[in-house]
C-alpha angles and dihedrals in degrees: 000000000000113000121205132032131323124208127169114228117238112263095022129097114235133208126183112195102165137050116288119203100200140038127316127204136171123199117219117275141123100269128102122258115201128179104195122237109276095022120130139196122204103201138031121328120203123186114176134171098349116162099182101069130265122226114198096158114140093011128130119213116193096194141030120325120207122185122173137165096357118154110229100023114248120276104249101178110137092002116150117199121186096188140041121312123216136191118343092000095067 
């Protein structure tokens, strides 16, 4: 398990393939964000203004999930959220 916060750097693709105990955010850019099947985040997740695609399929989020202005909208197949959902992730 990774403890702390995760944030993808602008201009870089990002993949999270293990549990994260903390918050996760991704600034808008044109790279892909993928949270691998079976990964989990304990804490808030924010995905805003991404133009490269965001794959949340098979992910568990124990906290609020906010998605806004992403093109295309995030892939939510198999996503489990144990908290409120906002924006495109409703």
